[in-house]
N, C-alpha and C positions, 0 to 999 in steps of 0.2 A: 449586374446580377448580385443579389445577396447570397453569400455563401452560407453553408449549413454545417453544423456540428451538434453533437448531442451526447448526453450520458444515458446509457441504457441500464436497466435493472428492474428488480421487482422485490419489494416496493422501492420507490425512487423519490417520492415527494420530499423527503428529508434532505436530499443531497445538497451539498454546498458547492458542487462543481459548477453550476451555472454562474454563481456569483464570481467565482475565481476566473473562469474563462471569459466571461463578458468584460470584466475589468481589463484583462490582458488585451483583448481585441480592440477595445475602445482606445486604449493607450497606443496601440499600433496603428490606429486609424483605419482598421479593417471593418468592412460590413460583413460581419459573421454572426449569424443567428444561432445561438447555442441554447438548447433547451434540454429539459429532463423528460424522457419518454419511458413509460412503464411497459416493459416487454418481459413476458414470461419465457421460460425455456421452450415451451411448445410453440410459442409464437415467433421465436427468433428466426427460423428459416424463411418464413414469409416476409418478415420485416427486412431481412438482409437481401431478399430477392428484389424488394422495392428499392433499396439503396443501390443495388447494382444497376437497375434499370435507369435510375436517376443519373448515376455516374456515366452511363452509356449515352443517354439522350440529352441530358441537361448539363451535368457537371457541377451541380451546386454543392454536393457533399464533399467535405474536406476531412472529416474524421469522427470517430466515435470513442467516447470513454466507456469502459465496460466494467460493471460492478456485479455483485452477486445477484442472481445465481448463474450468470452467463459466462464466467471467466474460462470455463473449459469448453462449453458448447460452442463458443465463438470460433474455436479452432477449425471446425468443419466449414465455416462460412467465409474463410479468407483464402487468398491466393498464396500467401507466403507468411511464415512465422520467423522472426529474426531475433538474434541475440539470446539473452537468458530465457526468454519466453519459450524458445524452441526446446531448451533443456528441461524446463519446468513443466511444460504442457499447460501453462496457465497464462492468460493474456488479460490485459486491462486497457489496451489501446489498439485502435485500428485506424491507420492513416491511408488516405487515398493518394497514391504516388504514381509518377510516370512509369510506364513499363520500360524494362530494359531494352536496349537496341536489339532488334531481331525478334522480339516477342510477338508472336502472331495472334495472341489472345485478346488484343485490345490495346488502346493507348494508355490505359491506367490499370493499376493493380491495387487490391486491398491487402495491406501489409500489417501484420499484427506484431505488437511489442508488449513487454511488461515493464512499465515504469514504476511499479510499486517497489521494486528492489532498490532503484536509485532513490526513491522517496525515503525509504527506511535508512539507507546508508547515510544520506545527507542529514537527516534528522538526528541520527545518533552521533555523527561526527561533530555537528554543531554543538551538541550537548556535552561534548568532551569525552565521548567513549574512546577508550584506549584501543590500540591495535592488539590483536590476539587475545580478546577478552574471554574470561570464563563466562559462558552464556547459557541462557535458558529461554525457551519459547513456551508460551501458554496457548494451547489450541493446536489442532492438527489439520485444519481445513485449508482452503485455497490461499488465504493470506499467509498462513504459516509457511507455505512453500516459498513465498517471497522473502519471509523472515529468515528462513534457512539459507537462501541464496545470499542475502545481505550479510549474514554472519560469516559466510565463506569469504565475501569481499573484504570483510574486516579482519580476516586471517584468524578467526576463532579456530582453535584446534579441534573442537567438538561442541556439541550442544545437547542439553537435556530438553526433551519435548514433553510437556505435561498436558495430558488430555483427559477429558471426562470419561471417555470410553477407549481403552487401549486397543480395541479391535477396529477402531474407526480413525486411523491416522494415516491412511493410504497416501494422501497428498504430501504430507510432511515427509514420509518415508521415501516416496518417489523423488522428491526434490533433493533430499540428502544424497541419494544414490546418484542423481544426475550431476550434482555439483561436487561430489566427493567430500562431503562433510560427515564424519561419523556422528550419529545421534543415538540417544537412548530414549525410548518411549516409556513414559512413566505415568502412573495415575495422578490426577490433579490433587486429590485429597492428600494432605500431608506434605505438600510441596513447599511450605513456607520457609523451612530452614534452608533448603537448597537455593531458593530465590534470594534470600537475605545474604547468602554468601557469594552470589554471582556479581560479575562486573557489569553485565548487560542482561536485562530481561525485556523480552518483547511479548506483550500480551496481544493476541489476535482474537481473543474471545469476544462474543457479542456483548453489548451493554448489559451490565449487572450480572453477567455470568460469573465474574470473578469476585462477587461480593463475599461469599463464604471464605474464600482465601484471604480476602482483605481483612476479615476479622481475625483470622489466624496470624497474619502478619502483624496486625496492631498489637495483639497479645504478646507475640514474640519480641517485637521492638520495645514494648513496655517493660518486659522482663529484662531486656538488655540495659535499659536505662535506669534500673532500680539498684545498681551497684552489685548485682549478683555475679556469679561466675560466667554469665552469658554476655558480659560486657564485651563489645566488639566494635570494629569500625563501622561507620555509617554505611547504609546501602549504596549500591552503584547507580546505574542509569536505568530507569524504567520507561519504555515507550509503550503507551497504551493506545492501540490504533482506534479504539472507540473514542468518540468525542462528544457524544450526547447521551446522557447528561454529563456535564463536566463541572468540577472534577469527579471522576469515578471514585468509588470507595477505595479501590486498591491504590489509585494515585494519591488520594488524600493520606492514607496510612503511610505510604512510601515517603511522601514529602514531609510529613510530621516527624518521621525518624531521621530526617536530614538528607535523604537521597535526592537525586536529580530526576525530575519527571518531565517527559516529553509528551505533550498531548498528540493524539492522532491527527488533529487539525494540521500540525506542522508536516507530518508525513503526507497528508492530502495535498498541501500546497506544493511540496517538492516534487511529488509525482505529476501534479498538474502542470508544473513548469515544463517538464519533459514532454508532456502531451502537446502543449502549445508549440513547442519547438518542432514537433513532428507535423502538426496540422498546418502550420504556416510555412514550413520549409526553411525557417530561419536558422535552425540548429544553434550552434554556439554564437551565432551573430545576433541573437535576440538581445535587445538592449537590457541592461541590468535594471533600469527603472520599471520595467514591466513586472518584475518580481515584487517591487515595492507596492505597486497598486494592487496586486493580487493579495498581498498580506493585508493591506488596508481594507479590501473588500470583505474580509471575514473577521476583521478585528484582531489580527495576529501581529506580533512584533515583527518589524522588518529584520530580515536576516541577511548576512553576508555569505555569498556562495564562493 
């Protein structure tokens, strides 16, 4: 029997998850059909009912990667939420796992996780982010929740969260409260000086949404380099979760000023590694060379975990 897994979201045709996962399962010698499926929020309950029926009757489904706009709606469709996903109320992974002994609801359970946090932490650590960084987050939506939790894991004492609309940062605020990280919600306009002074900046904004801020940063960095009183150390580490188009304008401005830039593609790889571990049941026993082929599949440098 060919096993099944998929990435769900809307829209979803741009996703690189199929390339990453297919490379991993091929290297492991597993017959796992991993596809991208366009699912809206309204259609999610019916889709998940079908998954449950398959799990009960056939058993081909092994896992689901979950992207926007389904990361909170999926909470209602699973049997259990584990780890940081439970605190955040945001999931990106659903694994089909054996039920606990004595569970009378069936032989398997749908268990949700959030591997975005691990993806961000690993990406930043590999880039040289220091412990207890002075930190900032751009955006207040679902991915910002994972960013806040990742900063907590990096022992950041606090974080500034810059948003386009300060009245719409509920997910970032909830994440901060859940993990115990003090945050300050601030307007995105005028954020350039604070970002330039940060050790770590995580942009969770959609593609091109940070372009106006990139122009402000380019101007600020240009003034710094002109021998004026604004002369200062080079910028810290910027992780831009957007990866298409790449480089983004904010990434280009950051790198031009001598800062370290981490593309969202690296975060995507690292969170996908954790998903493969869940879907296969291999956990930490997964061979390191699987990560190599996943990097090769999307043209990313091979990383040491």
